[in-house]
C-alpha positions in Angstrom: 60.7 94.8 81.4 62.4 92.1 78.7 64.9 90.2 79.8 66.7 91.7 76.8 66.7 95.0 78.0 67.7 94.0 81.4 70.9 92.5 80.0 71.4 95.7 77.7 71.0 97.6 80.9 73.3 95.7 82.8 76.0 95.5 80.4 75.7 99.1 80.0 75.9 99.8 83.9 79.2 97.5 83.8 80.8 99.5 81.3 80.0 102.8 82.7 81.6 101.4 86.2 84.3 99.7 84.4 85.3 103.3 82.4 84.9 105.3 85.8 87.3 102.8 87.7 89.6 103.1 84.7 89.4 106.9 84.9 89.9 107.1 88.3 92.9 104.7 88.3 94.5 106.5 85.6 94.0 109.9 86.8 95.2 108.8 90.6 98.1 107.1 88.5 99.0 110.2 86.9 98.9 112.3 90.1 101.2 109.8 91.9 103.6 109.6 88.9 103.7 113.5 89.1 104.4 113.5 92.8 107.5 111.2 92.3 108.8 113.5 89.5 108.5 116.6 91.9 109.9 114.6 94.9 112.7 113.6 92.4 113.2 117.1 91.6 113.0 118.4 95.3 115.9 115.7 96.1 118.3 117.7 93.0 117.4 120.9 94.3 119.1 120.2 98.0 121.9 118.6 96.5 122.3 121.7 94.2 121.8 123.9 97.5 124.6 121.7 98.7 127.0 122.2 95.7 126.3 126.1 95.7 126.7 126.5 99.7 130.0 124.7 100.2 132.5 126.4 97.9 131.2 129.8 99.7 131.3 128.6 103.0 134.6 127.2 102.8 136.0 130.5 101.1 134.7 132.2 104.2 136.1 130.2 106.9 139.6 130.4 105.2 139.5 133.9 105.2 138.4 134.4 108.5 140.9 132.1 109.7 143.6 133.7 107.8 142.8 137.2 109.0 142.6 135.9 112.8 146.1 134.3 112.1 147.5 137.6 110.9 145.8 139.4 114.0 147.3 137.1 116.5 151.0 137.1 114.7 150.7 140.7 115.1 149.6 141.1 118.7 152.5 138.4 119.6 155.0 140.4 117.8 154.2 143.3 119.7 154.1 141.8 122.7 157.5 140.1 122.2 159.0 143.7 121.2 158.8 145.2 124.6 161.9 143.5 125.9 163.7 144.9 122.7 163.8 148.6 124.1 166.8 148.2 126.2 169.2 149.3 123.2 166.8 152.3 122.8 167.0 153.4 126.3 170.6 153.4 126.2 171.3 155.1 123.2 168.8 157.9 124.3 170.9 161.3 124.7 168.2 163.7 125.4 164.9 164.2 127.6 163.2 164.4 124.3 164.4 161.0 123.1 163.8 159.2 126.3 160.5 160.7 126.1 160.0 159.1 122.6 161.1 155.8 124.1 159.0 156.1 127.1 156.1 156.4 124.9 156.9 153.7 122.4 157.4 151.3 125.8 154.0 152.6 127.1 152.2 151.6 123.7 153.8 148.1 123.8 152.6 147.7 127.5 149.3 149.0 126.5 149.2 146.1 123.6 150.5 143.3 126.1 147.8 144.1 128.7 145.1 144.1 126.3 143.1 141.0 125.9 143.6 138.9 122.9 140.9 140.1 120.1 137.9 138.0 120.2 138.5 135.2 118.0 135.5 134.6 115.3 136.9 131.8 113.1 135.8 129.1 115.9 132.5 130.4 115.3 132.5 130.7 111.8 133.7 127.1 111.8 130.9 126.2 113.9 128.2 127.7 111.5 130.0 126.3 108.7 129.4 122.7 110.4 125.5 124.0 111.5 125.1 124.8 107.5 126.5 121.5 105.9 124.5 119.5 108.8 121.4 121.4 107.9 121.9 120.7 104.2 122.5 117.2 104.8 119.6 116.7 107.0 117.3 118.4 104.1 118.7 116.3 101.7 117.9 113.1 103.8 114.3 114.3 104.3 113.8 114.9 100.5 115.4 111.5 99.7 112.8 110.2 102.5 109.9 112.0 100.7 111.1 110.7 97.3 111.3 106.9 98.8 107.7 107.4 100.3 106.4 108.9 97.2 107.6 105.9 95.1 106.1 103.4 97.4 102.6 104.9 97.1 102.9 105.0 93.5 104.5 101.5 93.1 101.7 100.2 95.5 99.1 102.0 93.3 100.3 100.7 89.7 101.0 97.5 91.1 97.6 96.6 92.7 95.7 93.8 91.5 93.1 95.5 89.6 95.4 98.8 88.8 97.6 96.5 86.9 95.1 95.4 84.6 94.1 99.0 83.8 97.2 100.5 83.4 99.7 100.2 80.8 103.3 99.4 81.9 105.2 101.3 79.8 103.4 104.3 80.4 103.3 103.9 84.2 106.8 102.0 84.9 107.6 100.9 88.3 109.9 103.5 90.0 113.3 102.8 92.0 113.5 104.5 95.4 117.1 105.3 96.6 118.7 103.0 98.6 122.0 102.6 100.2 125.4 102.6 98.3 127.1 99.9 97.8 129.1 98.6 101.3 126.5 100.5 103.4 123.7 98.1 103.6 122.7 96.5 106.9 124.4 92.9 107.2 122.3 90.1 107.0 123.7 88.3 110.3 122.1 90.9 112.2 119.2 90.3 113.8 116.3 93.2 113.8 
C-alpha cells in the first residue's frame, strides 16, 4: 500500500472514531439532561402534592376536633344535670309525675356511667402528622434524586474531552438544590 493511502485511511478512521465519540458524548449528554429535567419535575410534583394535601388534612382535623368537643360538652352537661333533679322530685304530685322524674334520673345515670365516647381526633392528628412527615420525606428524596442527576450530568459535560465536544450554550451546567440561607453547616465545625 502506498504511504498516501495509509495516511488517508488513518485520517478517515480518525474522523470516524471522532464522529462516533462525539455522537456517543452528545447522546449521553441529551439523556442526562432529560433525566435532570425529569428529576426536577418530580420535585415539583411532590411540592404540589404537599400543597394539595395540607389544606384538606387541616379541614379534616378541625372538623374531628370540633365534633368531639361538641360530644364531650354534651356528655359533661348531661352528667352535671343529675344533681338538678331535686326540684323535679319535690314538685312531683302524682305517681305518674314521680315515675317520669325517675325515668329521667335513670337516663341521666346511664349517661353518667357510660364510658366516654372514643376520642378519635388524637388519631386524626397522628394521621395528619404521619401524612405530613411522609410528604416531607418524599420531597427530600425527590430533591436528593435531582441533585444526584445534576451531579452525573455536570460530571459528564464538564469532563475534559466531553467539554471539547459539547456546546456550553446547549448543555449548561446545572445547579443542585442547596441549603437555604442560614441553614448551612458552619465552617468552624470539623467534619
